[in-house]
C-alpha positions in Angstrom: 57.3 44.7 140.4 54.0 44.9 142.2 54.2 48.9 141.5 55.1 48.4 137.9 52.1 46.2 137.4 49.8 48.6 139.2 51.2 51.2 137.1 50.5 49.1 133.7 47.0 48.3 134.9 46.4 52.1 135.7 47.8 53.2 132.2 45.4 50.4 130.5 42.6 51.6 132.4 43.5 55.5 131.6 43.9 54.6 127.8 40.3 52.8 127.8 38.8 55.9 129.6 40.4 58.1 127.0 39.1 56.1 124.2 35.5 56.4 125.4 36.0 60.0 126.1 37.1 60.5 122.4 34.2 58.4 121.5 31.8 60.7 123.4 33.6 63.7 121.9 32.8 62.3 118.4 29.2 61.6 119.2 28.7 65.1 120.7 30.2 66.6 117.6 27.7 64.6 115.4 24.9 65.3 117.8 25.8 69.1 117.5 25.9 69.0 113.6 22.4 67.1 113.5 21.2 70.2 115.8 22.4 72.8 113.7 20.9 71.0 110.4 17.7 70.6 112.2 17.9 74.5 113.2 18.4 75.1 109.5 15.5 72.9 108.6 13.4 74.6 110.7 14.0 77.9 109.6 13.5 77.2 106.2 10.2 75.6 107.2 9.3 78.8 109.4 9.9 81.0 106.1 7.6 78.7 104.3 4.8 78.7 106.8 5.0 82.6 106.7 4.9 82.8 103.1 2.0 80.3 103.1 0.1 82.7 105.8 0.5 85.5 103.3 -0.9 83.7 100.5 -3.4 82.5 103.0 -4.6 85.9 104.0 -4.2 87.2 100.2 -6.9 84.6 99.1 -9.1 85.1 102.0 -9.2 88.8 101.1 -10.0 87.8 97.6 -12.6 85.6 98.7 -14.0 88.3 100.6 -14.0 90.5 97.8 -15.7 88.0 95.8 -18.6 87.4 98.3 -18.7 91.1 98.7 -19.2 91.5 94.6 -21.9 88.5 94.5 -23.9 90.2 97.2 -24.1 93.5 95.4 -24.9 91.6 92.1 -27.9 89.7 93.9 -29.0 93.2 95.2 -28.7 94.8 92.1 -30.7 91.9 90.2 -33.5 91.9 92.8 -33.5 95.7 93.4 
C-alpha cells in the first residue's frame, strides 16, 4: 500500500513538473516570437537610418554647393 501511495505522489509531482515544463516551453516560444519581431523592426530601422544618411549626405553636398556659389557671387560682386 505504501508503494502505491509513493507511486501516486511521484506521479503527481511528475505531472506538476511536466506542466511547468510546458509552461516554460510556451514562454520560450513567446520570447522567441518577440525576439524575431524585434529583429524585424530593427532591420526596418536600419534601412530607414541608411536612407536618412543618404539624404543627409545629399543635403550636405547641396549646401556645400550653395556656399561655394555664394562665395563665387561675392567674389564677382567685389571684383
